[in-house]
N, C-alpha and C positions, 0 to 999 in steps of 0.2 A: 694282604700285602705286607711283605717283610721290609724292615727297616735295616739299612746298612750302617754298621758301627765301624768307626776307625779311631785309632789311638792318635791323640793330638800330638803334634810335633812342636818343637820350640821355634824361635824366631828364625827367619831365613839368613840371618847374619851370622849364625853359630858356625862352629867348625864343620867341615864337609863330612867327618866321620859321624857326627851326631845327626847330620841331614840323612846319611845312609841308614841309620837306625830308624828313623822316622819312616823312610821310604819302605823299608823291609816290613815294618809293623803294619803298614797300610795296604800291603800287597794282597794278602789273602782276605777274602770276603768272610764277614762273621755277623751274624744276626743274634742280638740279645734282647729279648722282649719279656716283660711281665704283665700278664693280662688276667683279667677276671674271666673265670668260667662258671656261668650260672648252673644251677641244677637242671637236669633233663636237657642238657645242651651239648653241642659239639663244635669245635672250632678247628678249622683246617688251615694250613699255610702251604704255599707253593713256591718252588725254586727252580729256576733254570740252571741245569748242571751239564757241563761237557763230559763226554765219555772219558774214563780213566782218571777222573777227579776223585781224590779222597776226601770224604766228608764225615763229620762227627756231629751227632745229635746228642745233647745232653739236657735233661729236664729235671726239675724238682718242684713238688707241690709245697708251697709255702704256708699257706692257711687253708682252713676249712674241712670240717669233718674228721675223717680218719687219715687225712693228708694223702690221698690216693687218687689215681686218675688212669684211665685207659689211654694207651699210646699206640698208634699205627702208622707205618711208613711204607708208601708204595711207590714203585717206579713208574715210568711213563706208560708201561703196558698194562698197569693195574696189578702187577705181581707184588705180593706182600713181603717186603724185605725185613720188617721188624713188627712185632705184635706182642704187647704185654697188657695184662689186665690188672687194675688196681695196684699200681706201682706207686711208691712214694717219691722215688728217684731212680734214675738209671742213665747210662751213657751207651751209645752205639755208634760204632765206626763202620763205614762201608765204603766201596769204591764204585763209582757209577759205571754201570755196564753199557750204557748207551746215551746218547744226548737226548735231552727232553725235559719235561717238567716233572720234577719229583713232588710228592704230596705227603706230608705228615699231619696227622690229626690227633687232637686231645679230646676226649669224651668224658662227660660227667653224667651220661645218660642213666647210670645206674643209681644216681643220688636223687632223691624226692624232694628234698627241701634244703640241702647244703650246698652252697656255692664254694667254689675254690679260687685260690690265687695261684697261678702256675707261671714258673719261670723256665725259659729254655734258651739255650745257646746253640745255634746252628753254624758250624764252621765249614765253609767251602774251600778246599784247597789247602795247601800248606806254605808257610812262610819261605820265600826263596832264600838262599844264603846271602849274607851281607856282602861277602866279597866272592863273586862267582870265580870259579876255577878255571874258566875258558880263557884261553890265550894268557895264562899266567905262568911264568917260568920261575918265580921266586916264592918261597914260603911266606905265610903271613908274618907281618911284623910284629913286635911286641905290642904296639898300640892297637893293631887291628885284632889281634888275639884277645886283647882286653875288652874291645868293643864287643866281639862276638859273645863273651862271657857276660858282659853286662846286659846285652840284649836278652840272652836265655834267662838270666836272673830276673829282669824285669817282667818277661812273660809269666814266670812262675809266681812273682809277687801279685800280679794281676789276677792269676786264677786263685791264689789263696785269699785275696781280698774279696772276690766274688764269693767264694765258699763261705767265708766267715760273715759276710753281709746276709747271705741267705739263711745261715744258722741263726744270726742275730734276730732277723725277721721272724723266723719260725717260733723262736724261744719267746719273743715278745708277744706274738699271737697266742701262744699256749699260756702265758702268764696272764694276759688280759682275759681269755676265756675262764681260767681259773678264778680270777678275781670277780668276774661276774657271777659265776656260780656261787662263791662264798658269800657275796652281797645278797643274792637271793635267798640262800639258806639262813642267813642271819635274820633277814626280814620275816621269813617264815617262822623261825624259833620266836621272834619277838611277838609275832601275831598269836601263836599257840600259847605262849607264856601269858599274855594279856587275857586271852579267853579263859584259861585255866584260873587265874587270879580272880577274874570277875565271877566264875562259877563257884569258887571257894568262899567268896564273900557271901553270895546269895545262900550258899548251903548252910554257912555258920549262922547267918541271920535267921535262917528257918529254925535252927535248934532253940534259939533263945526268944523267939517271938511268942506272945501270949496266944494260947489256943483258946478259943471260946467254946465252952460245951453247951450243947443244946439238949434241953430236957423235954421230952414229948410225954404228955399225959394221955393215958389211955381211959377213955370214959366207958363206963358200963352201961 
């Protein structure tokens, strides 16, 4: 089951132009989910899409193993629209050819012991224009043009913020993994050093210890 995300709007008492910005931002459906994908596992998601709707699927592996995953997208007839193996990240845009339920799956079945954390953004449809041109005889005013520019800039800011959050999470995961490896290596070195030191002590002690000689008499 997909979760539907929407951008928050301001108080209802604000300017009408700001209210139009919020309505336009909420018009297109979008699903952004981050989930755990265990080893030898496969997770599928389903979405009802109308014919002619433009959709975009974008995904990225945040943590786990070599940061790769298999991805597969099918239409309601089971025809494969997109299939990639062991991808770290990718983006795919398509237009629905018919009405029905579209399925996309992420698979970690090739991994035997490493689980992954996967993020995906599935956008269905496009944002409608803030100011429809239907039944409009005049050009956009300066205020309306400024609102359109602000709206486009805000969408770009949201995309950049998501991108940098994913990069920060991936970098933090790599740093924690490296820190764990360094800690284990340091513990191993300390144990080896302790064993070698104890061995050297016993070896030197054997050099300076008194050796008793045993004399055996042979009788005739």
